[in-house]
C-alpha positions, 0 to 999 in steps of 0.5 A, a space after each residue: 493489507 490483510 490479503 496480503 498476509 493471508 498470501 504470505 500464510 498460503 506460501 508458508 504453509 506449502 513450505 512447510 508441507 513441501 519440507 515436512 513429507 520426509 515425515 510421512 514417507 513409510 512405503 514407496 510412492 511418487 513424492 508428489 507434495 514436491 510441486 509445492 515448491 514451485 507453486 510457493 515460488 510462483 505465488 511469492 512473486 505474485 505477492 510482490 506484483 500485488 502487493 509491493 517489496 516489503 522486508 517480509 515479503 522478500 523474506 518469503 520469496 527466499 524461503 520459497 526459493 531455497 525451498 525451491 532449489 533443495 526440491 529441484 530433483 524432486 520435482 523432475 522425479 515426480 514429472 518422470 513419475 519415479 518412485 521414491 523409497 528414501 530420502 538422503 541425509 542432506 535433504 533431511 537437514 537442509 529440509 529441518 532447516 527450512 522447517 524452522 525458517 518457516 515456524 520462525 517466519 511464520 511466527 513473526 508474520 502472525 505477530 506483525 500481521 495487520 489488523 483486519 477490517 473492510 469497507 462494510 465495518 465501516 459502511 462506506 464503498 471503495 473503488 480502485 481506479 487506474 489512473 494515466 497520463 503525467 500530472 498535467 493531463 492526468 486522466 481515468 482511461 475508459 479502458 486500461 487495455 488499449 496500451 496506455 501506460 498506468 501512471 497512478 491509482 486512484 482510490 474512491 471512497 464514499 458513504 453508504 446512503 440509504 435515504 433521501 434525507 442523509 443523501 442531501 446532508 452528505 451533498 453540502 459536505 467537501 470532497 476531500 483530497 490526498 496524496 500521500 509521499 513516497 514512505 507510504 501508500 494510500 492503503 496505509 492511510 486506508 483506515 482513517 480515509 475509510 473513517 472519514 467517508 463513514 462519517 458522510 465525506 467523498 474521498 479521493 487519494 491517490 498513488 503517482 508514479 509519474 515521470 514528473 514526480 521521480 525523486 528516488 531514482 536521479 542517481 542514474 539515467 538508466 530509464 529501465 532502473 528508474 522506472 522500477 524504483 519509481 514504480 508501485 512495486 518498489 518505490 516505497 521500498 526504496 524510499 524506506 531503505 534510503 532514509 534509513 541507509 542515507 539520510 542525508 540524500 533522504 533529506 534532500 529528496 523530502 525538500 524536493 517531494 515539498 515542492 511536488 505536492 502543488 503538482 499532485 494535489 493539483 491534479 487531483 483537484 481538477 479530477 474530483 472536479 471532473 468526476 463531482 461537478 464544477 460547483 464541488 467544493 474542495 477540502 486537502 488533507 496532507 501529511 508532512 507537506 510544507 505549508 507554503 506549497 498547500 496554501 499555494 494550491 488552496 489559493 490556486 483553487 479559490 481564485 478565478 476560474 475556481 471558486 472550490 477550495 474550502 482550506 486543509 487539514 495537516 495530520 501533523 498537527 496531531 500530537 498523537 499521530 506519531 507517525 508523519 509520512 508513515 501512514 496509520 501503520 500500527 494497523 496496516 504495516 505493523 512491522 514497520 511500525 514494530 521497527 519504530 517502538 510501536 504495536 499493533 492496534 486493532 481498535 483503530 483509536 488513532 485514526 478515529 481520533 484524527 478522523 474527528 480533528 479533521 472533521 472538526 477543522 472542516 467545520 471551522 473553516 466552513 464557517 470561516 
């Protein structure tokens, strides 16, 4: 998340220097700073690819797009090595407006920046893997370049172990399994998941984009639009907009999503047993899922041929966790938190508190 913030800042810096260059023209010269405008536009598009759509990412893109068209002729002049000795009044007016917008957007981005953290801060390791197949045949491909279409992302968090005694203690802990709803991604829960890994738990979490989990594209039969809306780039953004502007329709989607939890958690359970062995204990973490769905998963992996499920913990049991379904956005998506009346919180108080409640629940269910 913090990498997205840095990328946004880079685009704004390029736009700023490109638009402010008329202040520094004292002698005739090649207008070389104009080449920053297409570079800013390209980076703003790459932000969508790497971090998905969001209101701020869209604002950064449109600012870069306006800057590109404003400076298009200047880029052509640079390409032709033509000399510039003055700027037109219209160009100066547009440049000043872009500078003002850049400063305002920059202030918003800095004010709503995510909290910076890394795996080293929590003494854990993190692996990001690509998933292919559907929930019935989910797998981690050996080589994604073989033409297989990605259907999800798997995040694996593990504690850093420095001695055999600690490793033996941690080996008795269950593998924790989690998958968010359509209004969030795993990264929105990452501080909480890494805090669990810090305490000695292996955690696997996944974002799914498989066709058998399509939800928000029921209104269209066009396969391209379906794939676009359900993709990792656009799904969360589309879900948040539906919730905001189409509440009745979104409530129907939310009901369907609860039923889909069985597919997601069953697929992840089988994957966890492949990764960590058939004898591994499994413990489920859910957020906003109805208990009947997760109970059915627990029962399935408690009975023959399985004997792995230990139990589950629902995040919305914790009253202090006020962003159920969205993740820990006070750290990871401060703009959305701000719109919900919440503030940026950089001490990880709520993730730590909820992680503590989760571990307490695990220990209690171990005894039962």
